N, C-alpha and C positions, 0 to 999 in steps of 0.2 A: 167522170171525164178526166182523162190524163192531160196534164198541162205540159206543153212543149217547153223545151229548154232553149230553143232558138227558132226564129221565124224563117230564116234562110239556112238551109242545111250547110253546116260547116262554117257558118259565120257567127261570130260572137254577138250576143245581144248589144254590147257596147257599140260595135261597129254598125250594126243595123240602126241603132239610135242616132248615131252621128250621121249616117246616110239619110235617115228620115229628116233630120234637121236641115238638110240641104234641098228639100223639096221647095217648090214655089210656095209662097205663104198661103195661098188659097187651098192648095192641096195639103199642106201641113196642118192647117186648121181642121180640115175634114178628117185627117188621120187622127188628130187628137180627140175630136168629137167621137170617133169610132172607139178609141181606147177608153174614153169616159163611159160610153154606152156599155162596153164589155165589162168594165169594173162594176157598174151598177147592176148588171145582170148577175154577176158573180156574187155581189152583196146580197141580192134577193135570195139566191140559192143558199148562201151561208145562213141567212136568217131562218129559212125554212128548215135547215138541218140543225137548228139550235146552236149556232155558232155566233152569238151576238157580238163578240169583240171583233171577229173577222168581218162581220157584216158592217159594223160601224166604221171600221177602218177603210173598208172598200168604198163606202159612201163618201167618206172624207177625201180619199184619194181621187175619186171620180169628180168631186166638186172642184178640187184644185186643178185637175187636168182640164176641166171645162173652162175654168178661169183662164188658164194658159191659152186655150183655143180661142177665147174671145180676144185676148191680147194679140195673138197671131193674126186673127181676122182684121183687127185694126191696122196692123202692120201691112196687110194686103191692101186695105183701102187707101193707105198712104202711098204705097209703092206702085200699085197697078197703073195709075195714070202716067207714070214715068217710064213704063216698060215699052220696049220696041214692039211694033206690031207682030213681028215674027215670034216673039216670046209669049204672046198672049194666048 
Protein backbone atom coordinates (compact mmCIF):
# COMPACT_ATOMS: atom_id res chain seq x y z
CA UNK A 1 0.00 0.00 0.00
CA UNK A 2 1.36 3.38 -0.94
CA UNK A 3 1.01 5.98 1.77
CA UNK A 4 -0.41 9.34 0.74
CA UNK A 5 1.52 12.55 1.36
CA UNK A 6 -1.64 14.61 1.83
CA UNK A 7 -5.30 13.98 2.56
CA UNK A 8 -6.54 16.86 0.46
CA UNK A 9 -4.77 17.36 -2.86
CA UNK A 10 -2.59 20.46 -2.79
CA UNK A 11 -3.08 21.08 0.94
CA UNK A 12 -0.25 20.58 3.41
CA UNK A 13 -0.81 18.00 6.16
CA UNK A 14 -0.19 20.80 8.68
CA UNK A 15 -3.11 22.84 7.30
CA UNK A 16 -5.33 19.75 7.19
CA UNK A 17 -4.49 19.12 10.84
CA UNK A 18 -5.31 22.68 11.83
CA UNK A 19 -8.59 22.48 9.92
CA UNK A 20 -9.43 19.18 11.64
CA UNK A 21 -8.83 20.80 15.03
CA UNK A 22 -11.64 23.23 14.21
CA UNK A 23 -14.22 20.45 13.91
CA UNK A 24 -16.96 20.34 16.49
CA UNK A 25 -15.64 18.31 19.44
CA UNK A 26 -17.89 15.30 18.83
CA UNK A 27 -16.69 15.11 15.22
CA UNK A 28 -13.08 15.69 16.21
CA UNK A 29 -13.29 12.81 18.71
CA UNK A 30 -14.54 10.50 15.96
CA UNK A 31 -11.78 11.71 13.63
CA UNK A 32 -9.15 10.90 16.27
CA UNK A 33 -10.74 7.49 16.93
CA UNK A 34 -10.48 6.74 13.22
CA UNK A 35 -6.84 7.80 13.18
CA UNK A 36 -6.14 5.54 16.14
CA UNK A 37 -7.91 2.63 14.43
CA UNK A 38 -5.83 3.19 11.29
CA UNK A 39 -2.56 3.22 13.22
CA UNK A 40 -3.52 0.02 15.04
CA UNK A 41 -4.26 -1.63 11.69
CA UNK A 42 -0.87 -0.51 10.34
CA UNK A 43 0.82 -1.81 13.51
CA UNK A 44 -0.70 -5.25 12.94
CA UNK A 45 0.53 -5.24 9.35
CA UNK A 46 4.01 -4.20 10.49
CA UNK A 47 4.07 -7.01 13.05
CA UNK A 48 3.09 -9.57 10.39
CA UNK A 49 5.87 -8.20 8.15
CA UNK A 50 8.37 -8.70 11.02
CA UNK A 51 8.82 -5.01 11.71
CA UNK A 52 8.56 -5.16 15.51
CA UNK A 53 9.82 -1.64 16.27
CA UNK A 54 7.42 -0.03 13.79
CA UNK A 55 4.61 -2.16 15.18
CA UNK A 56 5.40 -1.16 18.76
CA UNK A 57 5.59 2.52 17.88
CA UNK A 58 2.33 2.30 15.93
CA UNK A 59 0.57 0.78 18.93
CA UNK A 60 1.98 3.47 21.22
CA UNK A 61 0.91 6.26 18.86
CA UNK A 62 -2.57 4.74 18.55
CA UNK A 63 -2.90 4.61 22.34
CA UNK A 64 -1.89 8.27 22.74
CA UNK A 65 -4.30 9.38 20.03
CA UNK A 66 -7.08 7.33 21.66
CA UNK A 67 -6.33 9.16 24.92
CA UNK A 68 -6.60 12.48 23.07
CA UNK A 69 -9.95 11.36 21.62
CA UNK A 70 -11.21 10.61 25.13
CA UNK A 71 -10.19 14.10 26.28
CA UNK A 72 -11.92 15.68 23.28
CA UNK A 73 -15.03 13.59 24.02
CA UNK A 74 -15.04 15.05 27.54
CA UNK A 75 -14.71 18.52 26.02
CA UNK A 76 -17.82 17.72 23.96
CA UNK A 77 -19.77 16.57 27.02
CA UNK A 78 -18.95 19.88 28.71
CA UNK A 79 -19.65 22.16 25.75
CA UNK A 80 -22.62 20.42 24.10
CA UNK A 81 -25.26 21.61 26.62
CA UNK A 82 -24.19 25.22 25.98
CA UNK A 83 -24.48 25.09 22.20
CA UNK A 84 -27.17 26.90 20.29
CA UNK A 85 -29.82 24.54 18.86
CA UNK A 86 -28.77 25.42 15.32
CA UNK A 87 -25.21 24.29 16.05
CA UNK A 88 -26.20 20.83 17.30
